[in-house]
VEXDREN-2710 file (C-alpha; in Angstrom, 1 decimal):
% VEXDREN-2710
k/r/px/py/pz
1/MET/106.5/109.5/75.8
2/ARG/108.4/109.8/79.3
3/LEU/105.8/109.6/82.2
4/HIS/106.5/111.9/85.9
5/TYR/106.3/109.0/87.9
6/ARG/106.8/107.9/91.7
7/GLU/109.0/105.7/93.0
8/TYR/109.1/103.5/96.2
9/GLY/111.7/101.3/97.9
10/ASN/114.2/99.5/95.6
11/TYR/115.0/96.0/96.3
12/GLY/116.8/94.6/93.9
13/ASP/116.0/91.3/91.9
14/GLN/114.3/89.3/94.5
15/HIS/111.0/90.8/93.6
16/PRO/108.9/92.0/91.2
17/THR/109.1/95.8/90.0
18/LEU/105.3/96.7/90.4
19/VAL/103.5/99.2/88.8
20/PHE/100.6/100.9/89.6
21/LEU/98.0/102.8/87.2
22/HIS/95.3/105.7/87.9
23/GLY/92.1/105.7/86.7
24/LEU/90.4/108.6/84.4
25/LEU/91.5/111.9/85.4
26/GLY/93.1/110.3/88.6
27/SER/97.4/110.7/89.0
28/SER/100.1/109.1/90.7
29/THR/98.7/110.4/93.9
30/ASN/95.8/108.1/94.0
31/TRP/98.3/104.9/94.8
32/HIS/99.8/106.7/97.5
33/SER/99.2/105.3/101.0
34/LEU/99.2/101.5/99.0
35/ALA/102.1/102.4/97.2
36/ARG/104.4/103.5/100.6
37/GLY/102.8/100.4/102.3
38/LEU/104.6/97.7/100.1
39/ALA/108.0/99.7/99.7
40/ASP/109.2/97.7/102.1
41/ARG/109.5/94.2/100.1
42/PHE/108.9/95.7/96.7
43/HIS/110.1/98.2/94.0
44/VAL/107.3/100.5/92.8
45/LEU/106.3/102.6/90.6
46/VAL/103.3/104.8/89.6
47/PRO/103.2/106.9/87.4
48/ASP/100.8/109.8/85.8
49/LEU/99.4/108.5/82.6
50/ARG/99.2/110.6/80.0
51/ASN/97.5/113.5/79.7
52/HIS/96.9/113.2/83.8
53/GLY/99.0/114.1/86.5
54/ARG/102.6/116.0/85.6
55/SER/103.1/113.4/82.3
56/PRO/102.9/114.8/79.0
57/HIS/99.9/115.8/76.7
58/ASP/98.8/114.1/73.4
59/GLU/95.8/113.6/71.4
60/ASP/96.2/109.9/71.6
61/VAL/94.4/108.7/74.0
62/SER/94.2/104.9/73.1
63/TYR/95.2/102.0/75.1
64/ALA/97.6/101.0/72.8
65/ALA/99.6/104.7/73.1
66/LEU/98.8/104.2/77.3
67/ALA/100.4/100.5/77.2
68/ARG/103.0/101.9/75.1
69/ASP/104.3/104.4/77.7
70/VAL/104.0/102.0/80.3
71/ALA/105.9/99.2/78.2
72/GLN/108.9/102.8/77.9
73/LEU/108.8/103.5/81.5
74/ILE/109.7/99.4/81.9
75/ASP/112.2/99.7/79.9
76/GLU/113.6/103.1/81.2
77/GLN/114.1/101.1/84.7
78/GLY/115.9/98.8/82.9
79/LEU/113.2/96.1/83.7
80/GLU/112.2/93.1/81.2
81/SER/109.4/92.9/82.7
82/ALA/106.8/94.4/86.0
83/LEU/103.8/93.2/87.7
84/LEU/100.8/95.7/86.4
85/ILE/98.1/96.6/88.8
86/GLY/95.7/99.1/87.6
87/HIS/92.2/100.8/88.2
88/SER/89.6/101.4/85.8
89/MET/91.3/103.4/82.4
90/GLY/94.4/101.6/84.1
91/GLY/93.3/98.6/84.5
92/LYS/92.6/98.7/80.8
93/ALA/96.0/100.1/79.6
94/ALA/97.1/96.8/82.1
95/MET/95.1/94.8/80.3
96/TRP/96.3/95.9/76.4
97/LEU/99.9/95.8/77.5
98/ALA/99.5/91.7/79.2
99/LEU/97.6/91.1/75.3
100/GLU/99.9/92.4/73.3
101/GLN/103.4/92.0/75.0
102/PRO/103.2/89.6/77.6
103/GLU/106.5/88.6/78.3
104/ARG/106.7/92.1/80.1
105/VAL/103.8/91.7/82.2
106/THR/104.8/89.8/85.1
107/GLY/101.6/89.3/86.5
108/LEU/98.3/91.5/86.6
109/VAL/95.9/92.9/89.0
110/VAL/92.5/94.7/87.4
111/VAL/90.3/96.8/89.5
112/ASP/86.6/97.3/88.9
113/ILE/87.0/97.2/84.9
114/ALA/86.7/94.5/82.4
115/PRO/88.5/94.1/78.6
116/VAL/85.0/95.3/77.7
117/ALA/83.2/98.6/76.1
118/TYR/81.2/100.7/78.7
119/PRO/78.5/103.5/78.5
120/ASN/79.8/107.1/78.5
121/ARG/79.1/107.7/82.5
122/PHE/81.2/111.1/82.9
123/GLY/79.0/113.3/80.8
124/VAL/78.2/115.5/84.2
125/ILE/81.3/115.3/85.3
126/TYR/83.1/116.9/82.5
127/GLU/80.2/120.3/82.2
128/ALA/81.1/120.2/85.6
129/LEU/84.9/120.3/84.7
130/HIS/84.7/122.3/81.5
131/ALA/82.4/125.2/83.6
132/VAL/85.4/125.6/85.9
133/ASP/87.5/126.0/82.9
134/GLN/85.8/128.4/81.3
135/ALA/85.5/130.8/84.3
136/PRO/87.8/133.2/85.9
137/VAL/88.6/131.1/89.2
138/GLY/90.4/132.3/91.6
139/SER/91.0/130.0/94.6
140/ARG/90.2/126.1/95.0
141/GLY/87.0/127.3/97.1
142/GLU/85.6/129.0/94.1
143/ALA/86.8/126.1/91.5
144/ASP/84.5/123.7/94.3
145/ALA/81.3/125.6/94.5
146/ILE/81.4/125.8/90.9
147/LEU/81.6/122.0/90.9
148/ALA/78.8/121.6/93.5
149/GLY/76.8/123.0/90.5
150/TYR/76.5/119.8/88.7
151/LEU/78.1/117.2/91.2
152/ASP/76.2/116.7/94.7
153/GLU/79.0/114.2/96.1
154/ALA/81.9/116.4/97.9
155/GLY/84.4/113.2/97.6
156/LEU/84.4/113.1/93.9
157/ARG/84.6/116.8/93.9
158/GLN/88.0/116.9/96.2
159/PHE/89.2/113.7/93.9
160/LEU/88.7/116.5/90.9
161/LEU/90.2/118.9/92.7
162/GLN/93.3/117.1/92.6
163/ASN/93.7/118.2/89.0
164/LEU/93.8/121.9/90.1
165/ARG/96.4/123.7/89.9
166/GLN/97.6/127.2/90.1
167/GLU/98.5/129.1/86.8
168/ALA/99.4/132.4/85.8
169/GLY/96.2/134.8/85.7
170/GLY/94.3/132.1/87.7
171/TRP/93.9/128.2/88.4
172/GLY/93.2/125.5/85.8
173/TRP/93.1/121.6/85.4
174/ARG/96.6/119.7/85.1
175/MET/94.5/117.2/83.0
176/ASN/94.6/117.7/79.2
177/LEU/90.2/118.2/79.8
178/PRO/90.1/118.5/75.5
179/ALA/92.2/115.3/74.4
180/LEU/90.7/113.8/77.1
181/THR/87.0/114.8/76.4
182/ARG/87.5/113.8/72.6
183/GLY/88.4/110.7/73.3
184/MET/86.1/109.9/75.6
185/ALA/84.9/107.0/72.8
186/GLU/87.8/104.9/73.1
187/ILE/88.4/105.7/76.5
188/VAL/85.1/104.0/77.7
189/GLY/85.8/101.2/74.6
190/PHE/88.3/98.3/74.4
191/PRO/90.3/97.1/71.1
192/ALA/89.5/94.0/69.9
193/HIS/92.4/91.5/70.1
194/ASP/92.4/88.8/68.0
195/GLY/95.5/87.3/69.5
196/PRO/96.6/84.5/71.7
197/ALA/95.4/85.1/75.7
198/TYR/97.5/86.5/78.4
199/PRO/99.0/83.1/80.2
200/GLY/100.1/85.0/83.3
201/PRO/98.6/85.0/86.9
202/THR/95.5/87.4/87.0
203/LEU/93.5/88.8/89.9
204/PHE/90.6/90.7/89.4
205/ILE/89.3/92.7/92.1
206/HIS/86.0/94.2/91.9
207/GLY/83.5/96.1/94.5
208/GLU/80.6/94.1/95.0
209/GLN/78.6/97.7/95.1
210/SER/79.9/98.3/92.0
211/ASP/78.1/97.3/88.4
212/TYR/81.5/97.9/85.7
213/LEU/81.9/94.1/86.4
214/GLN/79.1/92.0/84.9
215/PRO/77.7/89.0/84.4
216/GLU/78.2/89.2/80.9
217/ALA/81.6/90.3/80.8
218/ARG/82.9/87.6/82.7
219/PRO/83.0/85.2/79.6
220/VAL/85.2/87.9/77.7
221/ILE/87.8/87.7/80.6
222/ARG/87.7/83.9/80.8
223/ARG/88.8/83.6/77.4
224/LEU/91.6/86.6/77.1
225/PHE/93.0/85.9/81.0
226/PRO/92.2/82.0/81.7
227/ARG/94.1/82.0/84.4
228/ALA/92.4/84.9/86.4
229/GLN/90.9/85.1/89.6
230/LEU/87.7/86.9/90.1
231/GLN/87.5/88.6/93.6
232/GLY/84.6/90.8/95.4
233/VAL/84.7/93.0/98.2
234/PRO/81.7/93.6/100.1
235/GLY/80.9/97.1/100.9
236/ALA/82.5/98.9/98.0
237/GLY/82.0/100.5/94.7
238/HIS/84.1/101.5/92.1
239/TRP/87.0/103.2/94.0
240/VAL/87.5/99.6/96.1
241/TYR/90.8/100.2/97.3
242/ALA/89.9/103.6/98.5
243/GLU/86.6/102.6/100.0
244/GLN/87.6/99.4/101.5
245/PRO/91.4/99.8/101.8
246/GLN/92.1/97.0/104.5
247/ALA/90.3/94.5/102.6
248/PHE/91.8/95.7/99.0
249/SER/95.2/95.2/100.7
250/ALA/94.6/92.0/102.0
251/LEU/93.1/90.5/98.2
252/LEU/96.4/92.3/97.2
253/ASN/98.9/90.6/99.6
254/GLU/97.6/87.3/98.9
255/PHE/98.3/87.3/95.1
256/LEU/101.7/89.0/95.6
257/HIS/102.9/86.5/98.2
258/ASP/103.5/83.9/95.4
259/PHE/106.3/86.8/93.9
END
């Protein structure tokens, strides 16, 4: 699958290419500010993952498929490897590619997620999205009003509304909502990995107000990513890079300094 992507910078071979991977129900636009800020030093690629943004739709939502798409993007760029930075679902896709094809991953930054299964926390969000999908929506404001019946948080609604597009006869979701709904068990899970650990440099950045990186996940992280550093960001929840952008950028730049 050929992914739609945004590209920033173009600075030869002196630094690795950075590939930013968004989370569930996100898109490449989520990383725009950070990617643009790194473009003076790095070549940066920011794809829409399958079933999201402008990338193709498919029934396969597995991390094997997501990782395969990213590997193909790296191939299409004529690169042997890249440094991956992934948030949430994108972090799991990045981890899986690093574990399965470590030679393709120069370094790894995982944002507020661990290589473990999680409970499905998206039930009410999916209800809200399907409610919009089933209504005769005539404007973005009407879609927001429907979402507001399920979701109080305006910031979350605005994030979701980035996926809304005008179509013939009305408005609809850009992401593949049916496949993402059916595939939630895979998306909140993480595949069993029986092979060797990823030997490369790894940074886990997590929000100190988030509960996505629990103490019981740390032994799994240490086993699969023995060179991992774990850094918490005060005042940040799950959306670390959006809630505390300066602190997140400082940690990321410190890690990238060695590349």
